[in-house]
N, C-alpha and C positions, 0 to 999 in steps of 0.2 A: 812370354808369361805374364799374365795379368793378375793384379791384386785388387781386392775390393777396399775402397776408401769412401769416407763420408766427408762432405763439405756442406756446411749449413744443414739442411734437411735433405740433401740429395746424395744418393748412393752412386758410386762411380767405379768402373773397372778401368785401371790405369796400369801402364807397363811398369815393370820392376825397374827397368833401365830405359831411358829415352833412346830413341833411334832416329835416323834421318826421316823415316816415314811415320813415326808415331812418337809424339812428344807430350810430356806432362810435367809441369814444374810445380812441385808442392810449395815452393817458396813464394809463388804468387797467389797463395790463398788469401793473404791480406788484401791484395789488389781486387780479387774477385768478391770478397766480402763487401768491400766499399762500393764495387759496381752494383751489387744486387741492392744495396740500400739506396744508391744514387738513382738507378732506374725505377725502383719502387716509389721514390719521392717524386718523380717527374712524369713517368710514362703511363698513359692510359689509352687504351684501343690503339696501340702502335705495333707495328711488325718489327721484330728485332733480328738482325742478321749477324750471326757469328761467322765471319768470312773465312777465318783460318782456325777451324774448330779444334783440330787435334783430336783429343779424346771426346770433345763435345762438352767439356766441363762448364764453360761459361753459358753457352746457349741452353743447355739442360737445366742448369740452375735458374736461369731466367724464367724458363717455362714453368718449372716445378715450384719456385719460391715467390715468383712475382705474378705468374699466371698470363704472361703475354704470348701471343702467337709468335713462333720462333722459326727461323730458317737457318739450317746448319750446313756448312760446306767445308770440305777438305779435299784437295787433289790427290792425296794418298789413298790408294785402295784399302790398305790395311787400316788407316784411321777411319775411313768411311765404314768398314765393318765393325770397328769398335764402338763408333758412335751409335749404330743401330742396336748393338747390344745394351748400351747404356740408356738409350730411349726405352727399350723394352724393360730394363731393370727398374725404371722409375714410372713406367706407365705413361710415357710422354708421346704425344703425336705431333709431329713437326715435318715441314719440308726438309728433305735431305738431298744434298747435291755432292757429286764427286767430280768437281770441276776446278779449272783455274779460277782463282778468286777475282782477278781483274775482268775475265770474260763474264763471269756472273754478274758483277756489279755494272758493267757496260750494258748488259741486257735488261736489267731490272732495276727499279727504284725501291728503296726501303726507307722506312721512317727512322730506324736506328741502325747504324752500322758500327760494328766493333771490329777492330783489327788489332791483333796481338802477334806480330810476327817474330821470328827468331832474327834479331838484328834490327835493321832500319825498316821503317815503314814507308819510306819514300817511294818505293816502286809501286805502291798501292794508292798513293794519295790522289792521283788524278781520276781514278775510277770511283774512289770514295767521294770526291768532290762532285762528280757528275751524279752519283746515285743517291746520295744522303739527302733526306727531306727535313728531318727534325733534329736529330742528335747524332753526334759522333763520339766514339771512344777510341783513343789511338794510344798505343804503347810503343816506345822505343827502347831497345836494350843495348844499342850501340853508343853507349854513353862516352866512350873515348873521343870520338870526332866532335860530339855535341859539347863536350866540356873543354875542348881546346887541347887535349892531350894527343891528338892525332890530326894530321893535316888534311885528311879526307873530308873534314866537315865543310870546307868551302865548296868543294866539288859536289858533295851529296845534298847539302842543305842550303847551298847558295848564300852562306853567311859565314863570317869569320868569328870563330870563338877564341877567347883568351883563356889561358890556364891560370885563373885566379882562385882565391880562396872561396869565393861564392860561385864556383863552377856548376854546382848543381842547379842553381837558379838560372844561370845562363843557358844551360842546356835546355831547360824547360821552356824558356822564352824563345830560344832559337827554334825548337820544334814547333811552337805556337806560330812563329813567324812564317815558317814554311807552309804550315797548314792554312794559314790566313791567305797567303799568296795563291796557293792552289785553288782554294774555293772562290776567291774573288775572281778568278778568271772566268767563272761561270755565273757571275752576278750573285754570289752567295757570301754571306758574312758569318763569322763565328762569334759567339759570345761565351767565353770560358766560364764554366760553372764550378769546376774543381780541377786543379792542376797541381801535381805533386811529383817529387822524386824521392824514391826509396831504394836503398841499396844499389842494385844494378840496373834500374829501370827508371824512365820517365813515363807518366801517364797523364793524359788529358781527357776531360769530359767537357764537351762544349755544345751548346745549342747552335742550330744552323738557321739563319735568317735569310730570306730571299730579297732580291731587289738590287738594282745597280747603285742606288743611293746608299743603301746600307753597306754594300760592298765598298764603295768609296770611303765612307766613313771608317769602316774597319781597317782600310789601308792607312788611314791617318794615325792609327794606333802603333804603327811600326816606327822604329828609330834605332838609335845606337847608344851604347855605353862606352863612355871614355874613362880610361883607367891609367893611373900613374903607378908604375911598379916601384918607384923610388920612395914615395911617401905614403902610398895607399889611397890617395885622393881619387875619387870616382864620382861621375855624375852622368845623367842621362839627357840626350838631345833627340829632337825629331829630325834635324837637318844637320849636316856637317858643315855647311856654308858658314864661314866666320869663326870656326873653332880654331884656337891657337895650337900650334904643335907642341908648346911647352907648357908644363904645369904651372899654374898661377901661384902655387904654394912653394914648391921646391925647385922649379925650373927644369925638372925632369922631362924626358920625352914622353908624350902621351900616346897611348895605344888605343885602337878602336875596334869594338866588337859589334857585330850586327851585319845586316839588319835583324832586329828581333822584336818581339812583342813587348811594349812598355806599359800597356794599360793593365788594370787589375787582372789577375789570372784565376780568380775565384769569385763567386757570388756569395755573400755572407748568409742571405736568407736561404739559399739552396743548401748550403753547408749545414745550417740549423736543421733543415728538413731531413738531411742524410743522417744527422746525429740522432734525430728522433727515430728514424727507421732502424738504425743500428741497436738502439736501446731495446726495442720490441722483438728483436729476432735472435735466435740461437745460432751462433757463428763461432768457428774455431778461433779467429783472431779478433774477437769482438772488442776487447779492451784496447788493444793496440790500434785497431781501426778508428775507434772513437777518439783516442788521444790525438791521432794524426789529423783527423778532420777537424777537430776543435782547435787544434794549433793553427791550421790553415785559416780557419774562420777568423781568428783573433789577430793574425799577423798583419802588419801594415802593408798597404799597397804601394811599396817602393820596389823598384826592379833590381835591387841587389841587397846584400846584407854584409855585415862585418863579422869577422871571426875574432872573438874575444881574446882568446889565448895568443893568437898571432899578434895582436897589438901589444899585449903585455910583454910578450917576448922581445919585441922590437924595443920597447921602453925599458926593458931589463927590470921589471918589477913583478912582484907576486900578484897574481889576479885576485881581487876580492870577489865575493859571490856575484854571479852574473845578475841576479835580481837587484843587487845593490846598485849596479851601473844603470840598469834600466829605470829604477826608482829615482836615481839622481839626475838622469836625463829628463825625466818627466817633471821633476821638481824645478829644473831650470827652464821649463817652458817648451821642451822638445817632446814630440811623440816618440814613442819607442815600444818595441814588442820583441818577443822571441820569434823564432822562425822554425818551421818544421824541417827546413832544409839541413839544419845542423843543431845539435844539442848545445854547442858552445857559440852559436851564431845569434845575432840580433840585428834588428832593423830600427833605424831611427832617421829623423829629419836632420840631425846634427851632422856636421861635416867631420872629417877626420881630425882636423885640428882641435875642434871642440871636445871630441871624445878623448884624445890624448891629453889634452889640458886637464880634463876632469879626472882622469886616472892618475895623473901626476900629482894633483892636489891631494887626492885620497892617500897616495902613497907617502907623500911628505908629511901628511897629517899623522899617519900610523908610525912613522919613524921619529916623530918628535918625543921628547921625554914625557912621561905621563903627566908631570906637573905642569907642562906648558900647553896641554891640550884644552 
């Protein structure tokens, strides 16, 4: 049974309940709203492939709301028939295939490739790397291995994840690291334009550049995050040679995550264009989408963040407003920002000892008698 639904300015027939052969996730409307704005901000005269189309929602929205030539594909016959009905519903003309996505991408080259699988995108990345010419959009919903909560991450993504409080960013950077390695094998490089994690998924939008030199430069952006679970110390390195096994602050044993992507995971100018596109469009999740992209744009390019409440809990103090800490860090000469990965997270150049010291001083000040302040 199908119901009619509207996303943006696009009408859709979607299943009442998802099945193995026909899937539609209303919770991903936020992601799709951002995608439309992102593609509109960048793409002109490009062909867009929705490789795992399902009901065709992404590709049909791109055709209807952005006006690009679109190719839609799903190996499910049931999905294929629903896509045809959705194309007719919106008056869309597009190439439509009922094939295995990998086979289709091995046979053809496309300017923009979008893969949004149920679970891991790893099984499609080699064909994406071969086929993509200009832009890739990749979703991963298997967040447990990416976040270090499941041991399959090492096998699936060829990277070790740690289950830290900044696991959402670690997941995003491990996915970017895997995509980087897959594309570099074909002398292609990625330039992340917008990468984010929300609820159950990670989404990356990245430009594809060609050439062995660019691929080599891209590989240099990979590295490791070193984390101490005893005191919360963390730092990033491009090589493990010469790294101590023990933490310089507390002497605890250091753990290693990676390889993962250490360079900026978004482009500020591109994010500003996406925000402008979102402002001019009617979308169901417009306000939330704008807030997310604006936060991404303004957060520091540091490959991890700190969980504010976790630190205060360890120190056994009541947390002051987060903005107070950010302002105090800036006043002390450190860069600091919020992060889209967590409402209680922040990024800063300051180390864990400086952060703890600042919070302890504030707590001591609050606990002084008022006459002594």
